[in-house]
Structures are given as C-alpha cells and as structure tokens.
C-alpha positions as CSV (number, residue, x, y, z in Angstrom):
1,M,-25.8,40.3,35.2
2,G,-24.7,39.0,38.5
3,T,-26.2,35.6,38.3
4,R,-23.2,33.8,39.4
5,M,-23.3,36.1,42.6
6,K,-26.7,34.9,42.9
7,S,-28.0,38.7,42.9
8,K,-30.6,40.5,40.9
9,R,-28.4,43.5,41.0
10,A,-26.0,44.0,38.1
11,K,-22.5,42.8,38.9
12,V,-21.0,46.3,38.7
13,L,-23.4,47.6,40.9
14,H,-22.2,45.7,43.9
15,R,-20.4,47.6,46.3
16,A,-16.7,46.9,48.0
17,G,-14.6,49.5,50.1
18,G,-17.5,52.1,49.9
19,L,-17.9,52.2,46.0
20,T,-19.6,50.1,43.2
21,L,-17.3,48.0,41.3
22,I,-17.9,49.9,38.2
23,E,-16.9,53.2,40.1
24,H,-13.4,51.5,41.2
25,V,-12.9,50.6,37.4
26,V,-13.7,54.0,36.3
27,N,-11.6,55.8,38.8
28,T,-8.7,53.8,37.7
29,A,-9.4,54.7,34.0
30,L,-9.5,58.3,35.1
31,R,-5.9,58.2,36.1
32,I,-4.8,57.5,32.5
33,T,-7.2,59.5,30.5
34,P,-9.8,62.4,30.7
35,A,-13.4,61.3,31.6
36,E,-14.6,62.3,27.9
37,H,-12.4,59.6,26.3
38,I,-14.1,56.9,28.7
39,T,-17.0,55.1,27.1
40,V,-19.1,52.8,29.6
41,V,-20.9,50.0,27.5
42,V,-24.4,49.5,29.5
43,G,-26.8,46.7,29.2
44,H,-28.5,45.1,32.3
45,Q,-29.8,47.7,34.6
46,A,-28.2,50.5,32.3
47,D,-30.4,53.1,34.1
48,E,-29.1,52.2,37.5
49,V,-25.4,52.2,36.1
50,K,-25.9,55.5,34.3
51,A,-27.0,57.2,37.6
52,V,-23.9,55.8,39.4
53,L,-21.7,57.0,36.8
54,S,-23.0,60.2,35.4
55,P,-21.3,62.5,37.6
56,F,-17.8,61.1,36.3
57,G,-18.5,62.5,33.0
58,V,-17.9,59.5,31.1
59,R,-19.8,58.4,27.8
60,F,-22.3,55.5,27.5
61,A,-22.7,53.0,24.8
62,E,-25.8,50.8,24.7
63,Q,-25.6,47.2,24.4
64,T,-29.3,46.2,24.3
65,E,-28.4,42.2,24.0
66,Q,-25.2,41.1,25.9
67,K,-23.3,39.1,23.3
68,G,-20.0,38.9,25.0
69,T,-17.1,41.3,25.5
70,G,-16.5,41.4,21.6
71,H,-19.9,42.5,21.1
72,A,-19.8,45.2,23.7
73,L,-16.6,46.4,21.9
74,M,-18.5,46.6,18.8
75,V,-21.3,48.7,20.0
76,T,-18.6,51.5,21.1
77,A,-17.7,51.9,17.5
78,P,-19.7,55.2,16.8
79,A,-18.6,56.7,20.1
80,L,-14.9,55.9,19.3
81,Q,-14.8,56.7,15.6
82,S,-14.1,60.6,16.4
83,Q,-11.3,59.8,18.5
84,G,-7.8,58.7,17.9
85,G,-5.4,56.6,19.7
86,L,-5.5,53.5,21.6
87,I,-8.3,51.6,23.0
88,V,-8.0,50.0,26.5
89,V,-10.7,47.3,27.2
90,L,-11.5,46.9,30.9
91,Y,-14.2,44.9,32.7
92,G,-16.5,46.8,34.9
93,D,-16.2,44.4,37.7
94,G,-12.5,44.4,37.7
95,P,-11.9,46.8,40.6
96,L,-8.4,45.6,41.7
97,L,-6.7,46.7,38.8
98,S,-4.1,49.5,39.3
99,A,-3.4,52.5,37.1
100,A,0.1,51.5,37.2
101,T,-0.7,48.3,35.4
102,L,-2.8,50.1,32.7
103,E,0.0,52.6,32.2
104,E,2.5,49.5,31.8
105,L,0.1,47.9,29.1
106,V,-0.4,51.2,27.4
107,S,3.5,51.7,27.2
108,R,4.1,48.1,26.2
109,Q,1.7,48.5,23.3
110,K,3.1,51.9,22.1
111,A,6.6,50.3,22.0
112,S,5.3,47.5,20.0
113,K,4.3,46.9,16.3
114,T,1.5,44.8,17.3
115,A,-2.3,45.1,16.8
116,A,-3.0,44.5,20.4
117,T,-1.4,43.9,23.7
118,L,-3.0,41.7,26.3
119,I,-2.7,41.1,30.2
120,T,-2.2,37.3,30.8
121,T,-1.5,35.3,33.7
122,R,-0.4,31.7,34.6
123,L,-2.7,29.9,37.2
124,N,-2.2,26.6,38.8
125,D,-5.8,25.7,38.2
126,P,-7.1,27.5,35.3
127,T,-10.5,26.1,35.3
128,G,-13.1,28.4,34.1
129,Y,-10.9,30.7,32.4
130,G,-10.2,31.5,28.7
131,R,-6.8,29.9,27.6
132,I,-4.1,32.0,25.8
133,I,-2.6,30.0,23.0
134,F,0.9,31.1,22.1
135,G,2.6,30.8,18.7
136,E,6.4,29.8,18.2
137,R,7.8,33.3,18.7
138,G,5.8,33.6,22.2
139,E,3.0,35.9,20.4
140,V,-0.5,35.2,21.4
141,H,-1.9,33.2,18.5
142,A,-5.5,32.9,19.9
143,T,-7.8,32.7,23.1
144,V,-9.9,29.9,23.5
145,E,-12.8,30.0,26.0
146,Q,-13.0,27.2,28.5
147,K,-16.4,25.5,26.9
148,A,-14.7,25.9,23.5
149,A,-11.3,24.2,24.4
150,T,-10.1,20.9,23.3
151,P,-8.7,18.3,25.9
152,E,-5.2,19.3,24.7
153,Q,-5.9,23.1,25.7
154,L,-7.6,22.5,28.9
155,P,-4.2,22.0,30.8
156,I,-2.8,25.2,29.2
157,P,-2.0,27.4,32.5
158,Y,-2.0,30.6,30.7
159,I,-5.2,32.5,31.1
160,T,-6.7,35.9,29.6
161,S,-7.8,38.5,31.8
162,G,-9.9,40.2,29.1
163,I,-7.8,43.1,29.3
C-alpha cells in the first residue's frame, strides 16, 4: 500500500528509471514467459495498476483484502488452473530482479525433485526480514517472519526474498 513509503500511492506505482516499479517487474517476467502467462494480483488502487499494465496484455486477479503473499497466490488459482508448468512468484515492488536470476531459479527448480525453489540471501543485519530455517541436509525447513521469530531464530542471517 505504500504506507512505509509515507505515500498514498500504491507502492508498485512509484516510479524509478522512467517506469513504475510494477512495469519493471512485468518487463522482467516477459523475458521468461509470454504475457498471457503472467497474472498480476491487484488490490490497493487496482484500477490504477490495471491502467498501467493493460497495454502489456497480462491477466489480473483481484485480492479484495490484502492478507499477505500466500493469500495473493491463492486468489490466482482460478486463473492458473488452466495452465500447466511452474509458477514463479514475484513481488511487484522488486524492480531490480534480473531475467538471468529468474532463468536460474526456473532451471534449478526443473532440475530438482522439490516442491519449490526459493531465492534466499545472507545479511549481516537481517532485522525486518523473514528468516530461513534450514533442515539437516540444507533444505528449507521453514520461513519465519520477524514478528513470529523466537529469540533463537532472530540472529539467523539467512532471509527469504519472497521469490
């Protein structure tokens, strides 16, 4: 919603480098899949987001209540049921993600026998981010949001990118 940005404008509609943040994300997604396979979840200022993205030929799914990323993915189910293949989840406010990174993510998922592949990173100060809890073999066991983390989990430097 843009509240942390202290703006009434939806976060994805802020501009950088001549485009809105969401336009950058859609442009990157278009490098790995055709427009008809891209579903953009809209909620806050949905009409404005749709107006910006309609020329791209992407589909939209309405999220009337913003209940988080998992819920956003759930509202795409009707649009995605007719498609086969992998689902790549991106944040609309992540304009610096490269197509090469997405291609590597898809390649690793296809080569694995896992249900999902996540992009994680290690930060010196992970404050504010969801932590990645690894299992004994290095597999992702869980993700824990900062506010739900135990005192033992808070120092974990590995965070989820949400992708």
